[in-house]
C-alpha positions in Angstrom: 97.8 36.1 48.6 95.7 38.5 50.7 97.6 41.6 51.9 94.7 43.2 53.9 93.1 41.8 57.0 90.5 42.9 59.6 90.7 43.0 63.3 87.6 43.2 65.4 88.1 45.2 68.6 84.6 44.3 69.9 81.9 41.8 69.0 81.0 41.7 65.3 77.8 43.8 64.8 74.7 42.3 63.3 72.7 45.2 61.8 69.4 45.5 59.8 69.2 47.8 56.8 72.1 49.9 58.2 73.6 53.0 56.6 77.4 53.5 56.3 79.0 56.9 56.0 82.5 56.8 54.7 85.3 59.3 53.8 89.0 59.4 53.4 91.8 62.0 53.0 90.9 63.8 49.8 90.4 67.2 48.1 90.7 69.9 50.8 90.1 67.1 53.4 86.4 68.1 53.2 84.8 64.6 53.4 87.1 63.3 56.2 86.6 66.4 58.3 82.9 66.0 58.1 83.3 62.3 59.1 85.6 63.2 62.0 83.0 65.6 63.4 80.2 63.0 63.2 82.4 60.4 64.9 83.1 62.9 67.7 79.6 64.2 68.2 77.9 60.8 68.1 80.5 59.3 70.4 80.7 56.4 67.9 82.4 53.3 69.1 85.4 51.9 67.2 84.7 48.2 66.6 87.1 47.1 63.8 90.2 48.1 61.9 91.4 47.0 58.5 95.2 46.8 58.0 97.1 46.5 54.8 100.7 45.8 53.7 100.0 48.6 51.2 99.2 51.4 53.7 102.2 53.8 53.7 103.1 55.7 56.9 104.7 58.3 54.6 103.6 59.0 51.0 105.9 59.6 48.1 103.1 61.1 46.0 101.1 64.2 46.6 98.2 64.3 47.2 97.9 60.9 49.0 95.0 59.8 46.9 97.0 60.3 43.7 99.1 57.1 43.3 101.5 55.6 40.8 102.4 51.9 40.2 106.1 52.6 40.6 105.8 54.5 43.9 105.0 52.5 47.0 105.5 54.9 49.8 107.3 54.2 53.1 105.9 51.4 55.3 106.0 51.6 59.1 104.1 53.0 62.1 103.6 56.4 63.5 104.9 57.3 67.0 102.6 60.0 68.5 103.5 61.3 72.0 104.9 57.9 72.8 102.0 55.9 71.4 102.4 53.6 68.4 99.7 54.0 65.8 99.3 51.6 62.8 97.8 52.9 59.5 94.3 51.4 59.1 90.8 51.9 57.9 88.7 52.4 61.0 85.1 51.3 61.5 82.8 53.0 64.1 79.3 52.2 65.2 76.5 54.5 66.4 73.0 52.9 66.6 72.3 51.6 63.0 75.0 53.8 61.4 78.5 52.7 60.6 81.1 55.3 60.1 84.2 54.4 58.1 87.3 56.4 58.2 89.3 55.4 55.2 93.0 55.3 54.6 94.8 55.8 51.2 96.7 52.7 50.1 99.4 52.8 47.5 98.6 51.9 43.9 98.9 48.2 44.5 96.6 48.0 47.5 93.8 50.3 46.7 91.3 47.9 45.2 91.9 45.3 47.9 91.4 47.8 50.7 88.1 49.0 49.2 86.9 45.4 48.5 87.6 44.3 52.1 85.8 47.4 53.4 82.7 46.8 51.4 82.7 43.1 52.2 82.7 43.9 55.9 79.9 46.4 55.5 77.8 43.9 53.5 78.5 41.1 55.9 77.3 43.1 59.0 74.1 44.2 57.4 74.7 47.6 55.7 72.2 48.3 53.0 73.3 51.8 51.8 76.7 53.5 51.6 77.0 57.3 51.6 80.5 58.6 50.7 81.6 62.1 51.5 83.9 64.0 49.3 84.5 67.4 47.6 84.7 68.8 44.1 86.4 71.9 42.8 84.3 73.3 40.0 81.3 75.6 39.8 78.1 74.0 40.9 75.7 73.5 43.8 77.0 73.8 47.4 76.5 70.0 47.7 75.9 67.7 44.8 75.3 64.0 44.3 76.6 61.1 42.3 75.3 57.5 42.6 75.6 54.0 41.3 72.0 54.1 40.0 69.7 56.7 38.4 66.9 55.9 40.9 69.1 56.9 43.8 69.8 60.3 42.2 66.1 60.8 41.6 65.3 59.8 45.2 67.8 62.2 46.8 67.0 65.0 44.3 63.4 64.8 45.3 63.9 64.4 49.1 66.9 66.6 49.7 67.2 69.0 46.7 70.5 67.4 45.5 71.5 67.6 41.9 74.3 66.4 39.7 76.9 69.1 39.4 80.2 67.2 38.9 81.6 65.1 36.1 85.2 63.7 36.4 87.3 61.3 38.5 86.9 60.5 42.2 90.3 59.0 43.1 91.4 56.9 45.9 89.7 54.9 48.7 86.3 56.7 48.6 85.9 56.3 44.8 86.8 52.6 44.9 84.4 51.9 47.8 81.7 53.3 45.5 83.0 51.1 42.7 83.0 48.0 44.9 79.4 48.8 46.1 78.4 49.0 42.4 79.9 45.5 41.8 78.0 44.1 44.8 74.7 45.7 43.7 74.6 47.7 46.9 72.9 51.1 47.2 75.7 53.7 47.1 76.0 57.4 46.5 78.4 60.2 47.1 77.8 63.7 48.5 80.3 66.2 47.1 80.7 69.6 48.7 82.0 72.5 46.6 85.4 73.8 47.5 88.2 75.8 46.0 91.2 73.7 45.1 94.6 74.6 46.5 97.2 73.4 43.9 100.1 73.8 46.3 98.4 71.7 49.0 95.4 69.8 47.6 94.5 68.3 51.0 94.7 71.7 52.8 91.5 71.5 54.9 88.4 73.6 54.1 86.3 73.5 57.3 83.6 75.7 55.9 82.9 73.4 53.0 83.1 70.4 55.4 80.5 72.1 57.7 78.1 72.5 54.8 78.5 68.9 53.9 77.9 67.8 57.4 74.7 69.7 57.6 73.4 67.8 54.5 74.4 64.5 56.1 72.6 65.3 59.3 69.5 66.2 57.3 69.6 62.8 55.4 70.1 60.9 58.6 67.4 62.9 60.5 69.9 63.8 63.2 69.4 67.0 65.2 72.9 68.3 66.0 73.9 71.9 66.5 76.8 72.7 64.1 77.9 75.8 66.0 80.8 73.9 67.5 82.0 72.5 64.2 85.2 74.5 63.8 86.1 73.9 67.4 85.7 70.2 67.1 87.7 69.8 63.9 90.3 72.5 64.7 92.8 69.8 65.8 92.5 68.4 62.3 93.1 71.6 60.3 96.5 70.4 59.5 95.1 67.0 58.6 96.7 63.9 60.0 95.1 60.7 58.7 95.5 58.9 62.0 
C-alpha cells in the first residue's frame, strides 16, 4: 500500500531536457540553504507537493537525516503564526529548471519518498538531477560525486570539480541519487566543504552554502549577484524544514 502521494497545485509541467536541483536538511544545512536562496531569487513557482505518512513533524533522532527502524518520530502538522503547514517535499519551477526542497522521512518512508520524487521528475521531462549537500573532511571547496564516471569527467573538465569525498550520503538527497541511478538518469551531487558541529549537525553554515550556490549558478549559466545571500537566508539560520 502506497503511503506517499503527490498533489499538483498548478498544471502538470511538460518539460524538455530539464534540470532538477534538489536538497534537503543535512550536514550544516548547506545544501538546503543554497536551494532556499535559488528559490527566492528566481521567484520559482510552487507547482506540486509530495506528502507521506512517514514525514514526522517532530523527530526523535538527531540529526533528522539519521534514522532508525525503531524510531518513527511524531506525526502531525505545524502551526506557524496561525497557519497550518503539512510536512512535504516541495517542487518549484523556473523556466526549464525544477527546484526540489526535500523533507526527511523516517526510516520506513525514505525510499518511497525518494522514489516518488524521481518518478515525478522523470515524468515531467527532467533529464539531469543535481543534488546539493556538504561534506566535513579536508578537500576542495566544492567537490563532485555522480552516478557515472562520464559525468565526473564532464564536470571536472567544464567546471574544475574533482572527487574529494568518500563515505555515506544519508537521507533524502542520497536516496534521490540512488533512485536516479536505478532509472538510468543523469545525476550528480555537488558537496560543499564545511566544518561539522557534533553538538548540532544541522547548524547552518551560510558561508559554505554561498560558495555552493556560486558553483550552481556557474553550471546553470545564471547571472545572480550573491552579495545579498546572507540577508536572504538569514531567516533560515536556525533552520526550519518548512
